[in-house]
N, C-alpha and C positions, 0 to 999 in steps of 0.2 A: 742702563747698560745691561744687556742680557747676560746671564750666567750660563755656562755650559752645563748640560745635563748628562754629559758623557763622563763616565769614570773609565779612564783608559790606562792600560799598562802596555809598555813597549814589549812585554813578554808574551803578549797575545800572538796567535798565529798571524803572519803578515797580512793575508787577505782580510781577516777580521779587523785588524788594526786599521787598514786602509779604509774599510767600510765605515768604521767609526769616524774617520776624518772626513769622508764624503758626507756622512750624516751631519757633521758639524757645519760644513759649508752650506748644506741645504737649509739648516736652521738659520743661518745668517742670510738666507735669500740670495745666494750667488746666482748669477744668470745661468741659463742653460749652456751658453757658449763657454763661460768660465769653468763651469763644472766639467764640461767635456775636455777642456785642456788639462785640468788636474787629473781627471780619471785616466787620460791617455798616458801621462807620464807615470802615474802610479801602477798602471797595468803593466807597463814595460819593466818597472822596478820589480814587480812580483815575478815576472817571467825571468828576469836576469838572476834573481835570487835562486830560483829553482835550477836554472841552467848551469850556474856556477857552483851549485851544491853548498850554498852559504847558510844553510839552516832555514828555519821558517819563522824567524823573529826579526823585528825591526832593530837595526843597530847602526851606529855611526860608521862602522867599518863597511857595512853594506852600502850605505849612502856614498861614501868616499869612492869605493870601487866602481859603483854605478855611474857616478858623475865623471870619473876619469875616463870611463869607456865611451860615454855618450855626449860629453859636453861639446859645444860647437867650437870648431877651430877657426882661427882668423882666416877670412876670405872664403870659407866653406859655403857652398851653395847647397841647400837642402831641397830634395824633391818633395812632392806632396805626402809621400808615405813617411818621411822623416820630419815633417813639420813640427811634430810634438816636441822635438828637441829644443826648439826655440824657447820653450817655457820651463825647461828643466830646473833652472836656478830657483825660480819662484816656487815651483811645485815642491821641491825638496825642502826649501825653507819653511813652507807652511806645514809640511809633515813633521819637521823637527819641532816647530812650535806646539803642534798637537801632542807630540811625544812628551813634551815638557810638563804639561799639566792638563791635557785633555781639552784645551781651549785654544781657539784660533781668533786672532784679532784681525779685523779688516785693515788693509794698508792705509786706507783713508776712512776716518770715522764718518759715518752717515749721520749728519746732524739732525736730519728729519726724524731719526729714531731716538734722539736724545731729548728727554723731557725733564725739566726742572719741576720738582714737586710743588703743588700750589702753595703749601705752607712756607716754602723757601723763596718763592718768587719776589716777595717784597724786599728781602734782604739783598738778593742779587740785583734787583733793580736799583736799590739805593746805592749799592757799591758801584754800579756802572755810572751813576750820576756823580758819585764822589771822584771816580777816576777821570771823568770828563771835566768837572768843574775845579777840583782841587789839585789833581795831579797833572792836568793838562796833557793827557796822553793823546798821541796822534791817532786818527781814526783807525788806521790799520793795526796799530799796537793795541788799541782798546778792543777791537773786534777779536783779535787773537786771545787776549786775556779773558774776555767774557766767554769765549768758546771753551777755554779750559775750565772755567768756573762752572759752566753748565755741565760739562762732562763729570766734574767732581761731584756736583749735586746729584746727578743721575746715578753715579756709582754709590753714593750714600743711600739712595732709595733702594738700590738692589740689596743692601744690607739691612733693609727694614728700618731705616732712619728717616723720619718724616720731617724733622726740624733740626736746625743747626745746633741747638742747645743739647741735643742728644749725642753729639759726636764725641767719641773717645779716641785717645791716642792710637789704639789698635786699628781703628777705622782708617786713620790717616796713613798709618804704616801699610795697611793692606792696599790702599789706593796707589801709593808709590810703588809697591811691589808689583802691582798689576801692569806697570809699564816697563817690566824688565826687558822687553824686546826692543825698546826704543834706544836710540843713541844717547850717550851721556849728556851731550849738549842739549838735546830735547828734554830729557828728564830734568836737567838743571833749570831750564826755563819754566817748565810746568811747576816744579817745586817752588820757584820764586813767585809765580803767580798765586799759588794756593797760600803761601806764607803771607803775602800781602793781604789776601782776603780774610784769613783767620785773624790777623791783627785788626782789621777793620771791624770784624764781628766782636772782638774784645772791646774795642773803642766804643762801640754802640751798646755794649752791655748785653749782647745776645749770648756771648760766651762768658762764663764766670772765671775762667782761667786761660792763660795764654797757651794755646795748643800749637802755636807755630814752632815751638821747640821740639815737637815730636817729629818734625820734618828733618830729614838728613841734609847735611851740607854736601852738595855735589860739586866737586871742584873740577873744572874743565880748563886746562891751560889755554891761554889765548892763542898760542901757536901749536895747538894739538894737531891741527890738520894742515897739510901743505896745500896752498891754493892751486887750482887747476889752471894751467897755462897752455896756450896753443903754440905749436911750432910756427915761426913766421911764414914758412912756405904754405902752411894750411890756411893762415889768415888771408894770404894773397889769393889762394884758390877760392876761398869763400867769397871774397869781394868780386873777383873776376866773373864768377858764374851768375851774379845778380843781373837780371834782365832790366836794364835801366831805360828801356823804351816803354815800359808799362807803368801805370800809376803805382801798382804794388812794388815793383822794383825800385822806382824812384824813392818811394817812402822808406822801404826797407834798407836801401843802400845808405841813405842819410842816417838812419837809426844805427846801423852797424858802425859807421864811421864815428859817430858820437861816442860809441862805447870803446872802440879799439884805438882811436886816435886821440880822443880827449879824456877817456876814462870816466865818462859820466855814469852815475848809477842808473839803474833801470827806472827807479822812481822819479829821478830828475829828468830823464828822457821823456817819460810818459807825461809829465806835467810841464814840460818846456812850453813857454808861450811865445807868441809873436813879439810881445813887448820885451822879452829877454834878449832878443837878437838886436844888438846895437851895431847896425851896419856901418855907420860913419866912423865909429871907433874900432870897428873890426873886432868886437869882443862879444862874448856871451856872458851876461850878468844875471845871476839868479840867486834865489834863496834855496839852499839845499833842503830837500824834504826830510832827510834823516836827522841832520844836525841843526837845522834852522839857522845855519850860519851862511853869510853871503859868500858867493863864489864868482870869481871873474876869470874867464879863460880867453885867450886869443882865438879869434875865429879864423882858423887857417884857410888858405886858399882852397885846398881840397875839400874840406868840410863845408866851406861857404858855397862853393859851386854846387855841391850835392843838395844843399838846402834850397838854393835858388831854383835849381832844376825841379825839385819836388813842389815848391810853393807856386811856381809859375805854371807847370805843366802836369802835375800829378795830384795836387791837393784839391779836393772838391770844394766848391763854394760853401762857406759856412760862417755863421756869426760867432762860432766858438773861437776863443783866443789861443787855445792849445795848438801847437804846431802840427802834431801828428793825429790823424783821424782814422777811423775805421774805413774800410773800402766799400761798404754797402750802406744804402740809406738807412737811417737818417744822418749818417756821417757824423758820429759822435766821437769824442775823445775816448781813449782807452780807459776802461774801468780801473779802479785802484788795485784790484786783485790780479790784474793781468801783468804777468812778469815778462811778456813779450818773447817767451821761450820758443814759441812756434815759428817766429821769424827766423831765428838762427837754425832751428831744426829743418825748416823747409829748404833753405839754400844749402845747408850742410849736406843733406841727403842728395840734392840735385848735383852737387859737386863730387859726390861719391867719397866724401871725407870719412876716413876711419882712423881712430886713434890707436896707438900701439898698446896702450893700457887704458883701463876704465877711468874716466874722469868726467867732471862736470863740463858742459859745453854750452851753457846759456850765455846771455849777454854779460852777466857778471864775470864769467871766465875771460871774456875779452878785456874787461877792465883789469883783471889780474895779469893778463898777458902784457898789457901796457906797463904795469908796475914792474914786472920782471924785466922787461926790456930796458926801462930806465935804470934799474939796478945794475943790469949788465953793462950799461954805459958809464957806470960809476957815478951816477947822479946822486948828490947828497940826499940823505934820508929826509931832511926837512923840506927839500925841494919837491921830492916825490909826494910827501905828505900834503903839501900845498896844492899840487896838481890834482891829486885825488880827493881833495876836500876833507882829509882826515882831521879830526879835532886835535889829536896829538900824534907825535911820531911813533908812539907805542903801537898804534894800529898798523903802521907801515912796516915794522920790524919783521912781521911774519913772512914778508916776501923774501927775506934773506934765506929762507928754507927752500926756495924754488931752484930748479936746475937751470940756472941762467946760462950755462955753457951751451945749451941747445938753441939759444936765441942769438942769431947772428946779424940780423939787420935791424935798422932803426925804424920804429913805427912813426916817429916824429922827431923833429928837431927840439931837443930839450931846452935850448935857450929860448926858442920861440914860444915854448909852452909855459914859461914862467908867468906867474900871476902879474897882472897889471897892478901896479902900486896905487 
């Protein structure tokens, strides 16, 4: 993980301060297009500062006034000369990060730039095998964990540490501190992953003392965030706009219904197989990818007709048993990293759907919408928990925080959706 070579002070003249931020983006090999977007916003920031006589230094007050003046308003259409305003939020956030410590973190870590030092590869490889064979982690969980361990090892090398037995508590604290820009939930997960790895190193005798205690305890309440839900009218608009005469429309319509009518998780939709569809019993019977628990849901008429339409007239011929396949040859199942977000995004944009406030709008938000709808209908928590396939009702309680007063119509018949005993 590269370390910034810029020593920055927010008391520098604003043009010089911005030049330092541009240099940091260039060091991180941002594309010419991205650099142009950031430069455009920052150029207007400098001009605004001079025009309003706000001094010649970067300040939070300057940023607030600039954002208030130029932020995009709901429904506003920008001409080509104002297109830079689309990127104002990200550009100002990056500038604030640079003001914090002279360092800018990419939004997404480029794993091709992450290198585990050769002397550490053996321990990392052994830990991956341990997680697979002893902890029985799911492939997606294992991949995420090993990604964080690789980033941790790369960070240690940036501090001239070439083997894990050289690690000191200060190094661990510095690693956690480097993630100050991340959400608390993300930091909690990273800390948990590193803590497990350090305990493994102690177990194998690579570490002579337990350094996991040097990691902070990051407490994130289970109900810290309110789930994003859709207004029922917007769900109807989303479904109506789908072109059900095309293979893409037939496939996507069935996927959307599985999320908003049955509340299936993305992973379960992605891995749904032809064998899971029990047509004679009119049920969907599967093993959940997240909890590994069995789930049985009634195959409603609406969902059943959409699936039949896709299987008969939209699904390409394939030996694969997964229900949903890609649209182009060789017609493969979705990869396990595909969260199917583009499916919702495509039809949402086509329907011209805009939310009153910022919220998540992927497939999982449609699952949240179903839960909120059931809650509005005063469906008992244990019934909602069964429908959603939650291991305990504790996971369901978070939906009590949603604004169910805005949910007026039923997405499904709750009696019909009870699990088959």
